[in-house]
LUMNULO-473835 format. One record per residue (C-alpha): residue in three letters; x negated, y, z negated. Coordinates in steps of 0.1 Angstrom, whole numbers, plus 2048, in hexadecimal, padded with zeros to 3 digits. Example, Ala and Ser with C-alpha at 12.3 -4.5 7.8 and 13.67 -1.06 7.14 Angstrom:
// LUMNULO-473835
<Ala,<785,7D3,7B2>>
<Ser,<777,7F5,7B9>>
END
This chain:
// LUMNULO-473835
<Met,<804,7FD,805>>
<Pro,<7EC,81C,80B>>
<Asn,<7E6,83E,7FB>>
<Glu,<7FF,830,7DA>>
<Pro,<7ED,837,7B7>>
<Lys,<7D9,818,7A9>>
<His,<7F2,80F,791>>
<Ile,<811,812,7A8>>
<Val,<7FC,7F4,7BE>>
<Ala,<7F6,7E3,7A2>>
<Ser,<817,7E1,798>>
<Phe,<825,7DB,7BA>>
<Glu,<80E,7BF,7BC>>
<Ala,<819,7AF,796>>
<Asp,<839,7B1,7A9>>
<Leu,<830,79D,7C6>>
<Lys,<820,782,7B2>>
<Arg,<83D,77D,7A1>>
<Leu,<851,77C,7C0>>
<His,<836,764,7CC>>
<Asp,<83C,74E,7A8>>
<Met,<860,74C,7AA>>
<Ile,<85C,73F,7CD>>
<Ala,<844,724,7BF>>
<Ala,<85C,71A,7A0>>
<Met,<874,716,7BC>>
<Gly,<866,703,7D4>>
<Gly,<858,6EA,7B8>>
<Leu,<882,6E9,7AF>>
<Val,<886,6DC,7D0>>
<Glu,<868,6C7,7D7>>
<Arg,<872,6B1,7B9>>
<Ala,<897,6B1,7C8>>
<Val,<88E,6A4,7E9>>
<Ala,<877,689,7D8>>
<Asp,<892,67E,7C2>>
<Ala,<8AB,67C,7DA>>
<Ala,<892,667,7F0>>
<Ile,<890,64D,7D1>>
<Ala,<8B5,64F,7CB>>
<Leu,<8B8,643,7EE>>
<Ile,<89F,625,7F2>>
<Gln,<8A6,61A,7CD>>
<Arg,<8CC,622,7CE>>
<Asp,<8CC,633,7AE>>
<Thr,<8ED,642,7AA>>
<Asp,<8E4,651,78A>>
<Leu,<8C4,667,799>>
<Ala,<8DB,670,7B4>>
<Ala,<8F2,67F,7A0>>
<Arg,<8D3,694,78F>>
<Val,<8CC,6A2,7B3>>
<Ile,<8EF,6AD,7B7>>
<Glu,<8F1,6BB,794>>
<His,<8CF,6D0,795>>
<Asp,<8D7,6E0,7B5>>
<Pro,<8EA,6FD,7A7>>
<Lys,<8CD,705,794>>
<Ile,<8BB,707,7BA>>
<Asn,<8D7,71F,7C7>>
<Ala,<8CF,736,7A6>>
<Glu,<8AE,739,7AB>>
<Gln,<8B1,744,7CB>>
<Leu,<8C8,75F,7C7>>
<Ala,<8AD,76B,7AB>>
<Val,<893,76A,7C8>>
<Glu,<8A7,780,7E4>>
<Gln,<8B3,799,7C1>>
<Thr,<890,79F,7B9>>
<Ala,<883,7A2,7DE>>
<Val,<8A3,7BC,7E3>>
<Lys,<897,7CD,7C7>>
<Leu,<873,7D0,7D2>>
<Leu,<87C,7DD,7F4>>
<Ala,<894,7F5,7E7>>
<Leu,<87B,800,7CB>>
<Arg,<859,800,7DD>>
<Gln,<862,800,802>>
<Pro,<843,7EC,809>>
<Val,<834,7ED,82E>>
<Ala,<81E,7D8,845>>
<Asp,<811,7BA,830>>
<Asp,<824,7C2,80F>>
<Leu,<844,7C4,821>>
<Arg,<83F,7A4,838>>
<His,<839,795,815>>
<Val,<85A,79E,806>>
<Ile,<86A,795,824>>
<Gln,<85A,773,821>>
<Ala,<862,76C,802>>
<Leu,<88A,770,80B>>
<Lys,<889,75D,826>>
<Val,<876,741,818>>
<Ala,<88A,73D,7F7>>
<Thr,<8A9,73A,812>>
<Asp,<897,71D,826>>
<Leu,<892,70F,800>>
<Glu,<8B8,711,7F8>>
<Arg,<8C0,700,818>>
<Ile,<8A7,6E3,80F>>
<Gly,<8B8,6DE,7ED>>
<Asp,<8DB,6DC,7FF>>
<Tyr,<8CC,6C2,815>>
<Ala,<8BF,6B0,7F7>>
<Ala,<8E0,6B1,7E7>>
<Asn,<8F2,6A2,804>>
<Ile,<8DD,686,807>>
<Ala,<8DD,67E,7E2>>
<Lys,<904,67D,7E8>>
<Arg,<904,668,807>>
<Ser,<8EC,64B,7F2>>
<Ile,<906,648,7DA>>
<Val,<91B,640,7F6>>
<Ile,<900,628,803>>
<Ser,<8F6,61B,7E4>>
<Gln,<916,606,7E5>>
<Thr,<916,5FA,809>>
<Ala,<8F9,5F7,824>>
<Gly,<8E9,5DD,80F>>
<His,<8D8,5CA,82E>>
<Ile,<8CF,5E9,841>>
<Gly,<8AA,5F2,83A>>
<Leu,<8A3,613,82C>>
<Ser,<87E,613,833>>
<Gly,<87D,62B,853>>
<Leu,<88E,643,83D>>
<Gly,<876,640,81E>>
<Gln,<858,646,836>>
<Met,<86C,665,846>>
<Ala,<873,673,822>>
<Ser,<851,66E,81C>>
<Leu,<845,682,83C>>
<Val,<85A,699,832>>
<Gln,<854,69B,80E>>
<Gln,<82D,6A4,815>>
<Asn,<838,6BE,832>>
<Leu,<84B,6CF,816>>
<Lys,<830,6D0,7FD>>
<Leu,<817,6DE,819>>
<Ser,<830,6F9,820>>
<Ile,<836,705,7FE>>
<Asp,<80C,6FF,7F6>>
<Thr,<807,715,818>>
<Val,<822,730,804>>
<Gly,<80A,731,7E6>>
<Glu,<7E9,730,7F3>>
<Ser,<7F2,747,814>>
<Asp,<7DE,730,830>>
<Pro,<7E7,732,850>>
<Gln,<7D6,713,85A>>
<Lys,<7E9,6FB,83E>>
<Ala,<808,70E,84F>>
<Ile,<7FD,708,86F>>
<Ser,<7FB,6E3,866>>
<Val,<81E,6E3,85B>>
<Trp,<82C,6ED,87B>>
<Arg,<819,6D5,88C>>
<Ala,<824,6B6,876>>
<Asp,<847,6BE,87B>>
<Gln,<846,6A5,89B>>
<Met,<83D,688,885>>
<Ile,<860,68D,874>>
<Asp,<873,693,895>>
<Asp,<866,671,8A6>>
<Leu,<86B,65E,887>>
<Tyr,<88D,66E,886>>
<Asn,<897,663,8A9>>
<Thr,<889,63F,8A2>>
<Ile,<89E,63D,887>>
<Phe,<8BD,64C,897>>
<Arg,<8BD,62F,8B2>>
<Glu,<8B6,614,893>>
<Leu,<8D7,61C,885>>
<Ile,<8E7,61E,8A8>>
<Thr,<8DC,5FD,8AF>>
<Tyr,<8ED,5F2,88D>>
<Met,<90C,5FF,896>>
<Met,<90F,5F0,8B5>>
<Glu,<905,5CE,8A9>>
<Asp,<920,5CA,88C>>
<Ala,<93B,5E6,887>>
<Arg,<93B,5E2,865>>
<Asn,<91B,5F8,867>>
<Ile,<92E,613,874>>
<Thr,<932,624,84E>>
<Pro,<914,622,842>>
<Cys,<8FF,625,85E>>
<Thr,<90E,649,863>>
<His,<908,64F,843>>
<Leu,<8E5,648,848>>
<Met,<8E3,65F,86C>>
<Phe,<8F0,677,853>>
<Ile,<8D0,674,83A>>
<Ala,<8B4,673,855>>
<Lys,<8C4,693,863>>
<Asn,<8C4,6A4,842>>
<Leu,<8A2,697,842>>
<Glu,<896,6A7,862>>
<Arg,<8A7,6CA,858>>
<Ile,<890,6C8,83A>>
<Gly,<877,6C7,850>>
<Asp,<882,6E1,861>>
<His,<885,6F8,843>>
<Ala,<865,6EC,83C>>
<Thr,<850,6F9,85B>>
<Asn,<867,71F,85C>>
<Ile,<858,720,83B>>
<Ala,<836,71B,847>>
<Glu,<83B,730,866>>
<Leu,<847,74D,850>>
<Thr,<828,746,839>>
<Tyr,<812,74B,85C>>
<Tyr,<820,76D,864>>
<Ala,<823,779,840>>
<Ile,<7FB,771,841>>
<Thr,<7EE,77C,867>>
<Gly,<80F,792,872>>
<Glu,<80E,77B,890>>
<Asn,<829,762,89A>>
<Leu,<822,73D,8A1>>
<Pro,<826,732,8C4>>
<Asp,<84C,734,8CE>>
<Phe,<84E,711,8DA>>
<Arg,<842,6F6,8BA>>
<Pro,<846,6D2,8BC>>
<Lys,<86C,6C9,8BB>>
<Ala,<87B,6A5,8C8>>
<Asp,<89F,69B,8BA>>
<Asn,<8A8,68A,8DA>>
<Thr,<8C3,67C,8CC>>
<Ala,<8DD,688,8DD>>
<Thr,<8C9,67F,8FF>>
<Tyr,<8CC,65C,8F1>>
<Ile,<8F0,658,8EB>>
<His,<8F2,666,90E>>
<Thr,<8E1,64B,918>>
<Leu,<8F7,631,90A>>
<Asn,<916,645,915>>
<Gln,<90D,63A,938>>
END
């Protein structure tokens, strides 16, 4: 903040650090929610799934607190250039994290249904996808705290693997449904779970892109690895 007295600059930096600390705390809650939702699914743990759902309002409250703090900072400090980018980043990252929390809760809700059915349908692919998504989410949140543009690029690139695995799982579930009509209901829930995981990966990538811009002032390329071709696969089946 050029031409500002030192005490004002120091005060703004303290406010900005507090905002980043709030994002880190919210990120920790979201990481836990995604991890617990995945465990609840794979282990058919309905109690754990219920706790994920129960804790979702806390994530929503954290998002609101970040938003209020960021808006107050914008109004009172009127930051520009780098400082403005970091405040806007915090606002948008909090929104992405809140959406990830919603997807984790959705996975938990559907895992409760899955725990009562689909006993013969393997969940190893979803477990692998959940692991990849958690790795990317953690890396994206670390990127925010560490302001590391190279980590942001790593997250951006890794989204391709998540999309590829999603396409594979989608095809497998379609096969189960075609083999036995009794699989349609559980496989539909599993498809939604896979899509939720894929969307969590997208939001992790959004966080990385926002962080890269906040650090460098530049956008990552408009094109990013994206390979959800499930619609094309369905069209092929219908021919």
